[in-house]
N, C-alpha and C positions, 0 to 999 in steps of 0.2 A: 637379586644381590648379584653385583657384577663380579663376574670370573677374577680370579686371582690378578691372572697374567692382563687384565682387564678386556674390553670389548674388541676383536678384529674389526677393518675396516669393512667386511662382507658383512659382520656381523648390524654393524650399527646402520649399514642400508640399509637391511631388512626391517630391522625396529623401525627406523624413521623413514622409513620409504622413501628414501633420495638415492640416486645412483652414487657407485663408488667415486666415479669422476667429479661430483661435485662435492664430495668430502677430501678429493684432493686438493681441488682448488680451492678450497676454505683453507689447508693445510697451507697451500703456497703462497697467499695472500695472508695468511697470519691469523685470520678472522676465527680459524678454530682450529690449533695445534693439538695434537694428540699427546696426552701427557705422558705416552711410554713406547718402549719398544719391545720387541721379541727380541731374545738371542740372534734371530735370524735377520732382525733388522726391519719386520713390518711394524706398522705403526699398530697403538693400541689405546684404545680412550677408556679412560677412567667414568666412572659416575658425575663426576662434576663437569665433567667432558660434554656428556649427555646431556645434563644441563643446556649448558653453554647450546649446546645443537638446538636444544628445544628453544629457547629465547630466538637465537637468528631463523628459524624457520616459522617459527610466529611474527615476526615483524617482516619477515617475505611473505607473508603471505596480506600483511597490511599493507603492502607495497612497498615499502621503504628500502633504497638500495644498498649492497652491501657495503661501500664506504660508511655508509652513515651508520648502520649498524654496528660496525665494530667502533667507529667512533663512541656510539653512545654505551656499547657494553663498555668499553675500557674508559672508560671518565674515572677520573682518580675521586671524585666526589659520590660518585654514586655507590650506593650500596645496594644490597639484594633485596630487601623491602623497598626501596623506592625504585628499583626496576621492575619488580613486580607490579607495584601501584601503577607505574608508568604503564607497563604492559596491559595491564588490565582496563585503562583508559581509552589506548585506542583498541581495544577489542571492542569495549562497550560502545563507542563511535560505529565503530566497522559495522556491529551488529544492528545499529539503528539506521546505519544508511543502508544495508542489505536488507533490513524491514519495510524501508519505505521503497524500495525496487520491488520487491515481492508485492507490496500494496499496489503499485502502479501498474505490472504486468497483471494482475486479478482483474484491477477496474478496466484494463484494455481487454483481457478476455471476456468480461460481463459486458463492455460496448459493443464486442464482437456479437455476443449472442443476440443483441440490442438490433444489429446492424449499423451501428454508428461506424462510420468508414475514416472519422478524423484520424491524424498524428496526433501522438502524444502532446506537440507543440499547440497544434490546432483546440485540440479536448481545453488546454489548459486555459487556454485565451477565450474561449467561448463559455466555458465552465467554471474557471477559477477553483476555489476549495470545493466545490459541491462536488459529489459523483451521479453523473448523467446515469449510470449504470443500478443506481440503489434499489436492491432487491431484484435484479434481474433475472439471477437465477431461480430464486422463489417466484416471479412472476412467470418465468416460462415453465415452473413445473405447476403452476393453478390453472396457468390458459395457455400452455404451449400447443394445446390438438384444438384452441379454437378459431373460427374463423376471422375474430379480432386481432390475436395474435398472430395468425399470418400474414393479415393486412397490415397492420403494425412494421413488420419486417419487411413486406413490400417496401413501404413506404419510405422507411427511415433510410433502407439503402439505398435510394437513390438522393438521399439529401448532402450537400456540400458543405461547406463552412459557412456561406452566405444564409443557408436556407437555417444550419444550428443557431447562429446570432439570431436570426428573428424569434426564431422559436425560443430563445434565454429572453430575451428584450421582454416579447409576452408574457412567459411566465412570470419573470420577476415585477411586471405590472400587475397581474393578478393576484399574485402576494400582497404587493402593495395594497392594493383594492381592499383585498381583506382587512390585513394589520389597519389601515387608515378606518375602515368600518369599525373595526373591535375598539380603538382607542377612541372613538366619536362615542362609545355606549350604544351602537345599535345591536338589536337582540340578533341573535345570530337567524333565529326564524322569521327575521324581520324584510322589509321589501327590500331595502338596500343588501343586506347580507347573501340574499338569495337570489338576487341578482347578479352579484359578484358567483356564485355559486353556477349559475348559468352559463356565463361565460364561461366560466373554467371549463364547462361540460361541453361547450360548442368548441374549445379551444382543442381538447380531447379529439373530437372529433373529427377537426380540420384538419391536424397534423398528424395523427396515429392511427384512429380505429374510430369508428362508429361508435360511441359511448351513449347508450340509453341511461334514461334517468334511476332505474335500479342498477345497472352495472356500475354507475359514477359512485352510489349510496354503496356500494360493496367494496369499492375502491376506498373510499373513504374511512371504513372500519379499520384498514391498516392505518390510518394516521394516529388512531388512538391505541391501538394494539401492538406498534412494534414501536421499541423506543428509539428505535434508528431514523425512521418516521417523524417521531416527533422531534427528536435533537433538530433534524432538517427544518421544520417550522419553527418551532421557539426561539433558534439563532435571530430568528425575524422578528419575533415578540412572543413573550411570554405567553404560556396557553393556546398560541395561535391554532395548534394541530389540533383541539380539540373545539375551538369555535368554527375554521374549517368543517372539521366533521358535522358536527350540527348545522350549518349552514348548506349544505351538500344536500344531507336527509330530508331538509325543510323542503328544498326545492323538489329532492326525488316526491316526496311525498303530494307535493302540488301538482303534480305532474302526471300523476299516477303512476 
């Protein structure tokens, strides 16, 4: 509850975590004029003043200039609920924007763990909407102490944009071959699908780490056990993750 005489400038500054100078500026420009004065002439703020200040600070956080904030708050047709609804809409949009920024930073951190050296613009050009660091942290926790992981880190740290463009193109071709085999009705354990699985294994060996058939089969388990991998492949064709898993396991079994 506000004091009977209202809040002083110093008290408002502490409550709102703003400077006294900022409050004086808001008063001078008419953005927030305190409702009262003490007998000595000092500014005092009412609860309604504090509510207006809250809206001002919120809009400032959203990047609106002071002049626009004043015009918005003082619009004759605007009522309290309309203002709150607009404020909520702007906050929601800002939260979504910050969420996307956070996701980008997380992906860049995971990419760094993998040894990717591309900047954000290059990553977008090479990988599009796909996450190149899918499960990088999990992969590191599983295989971070292995020679294969160390070899992959050494290799990828040397790759530039042309290398990643080629890697992406080859990966898209492998996925397309899997999808075509599935669409043609070729069984996953048949010669056509197994040939693609072997090309997949050789691709990993050529670009990342020596991938033995048993290691390839262990990797394939993630394709069916983790929903994020399933979504990655199923965006290309429904059930493709299971089809790839079965083809890889058939290839691994054939090669002992």
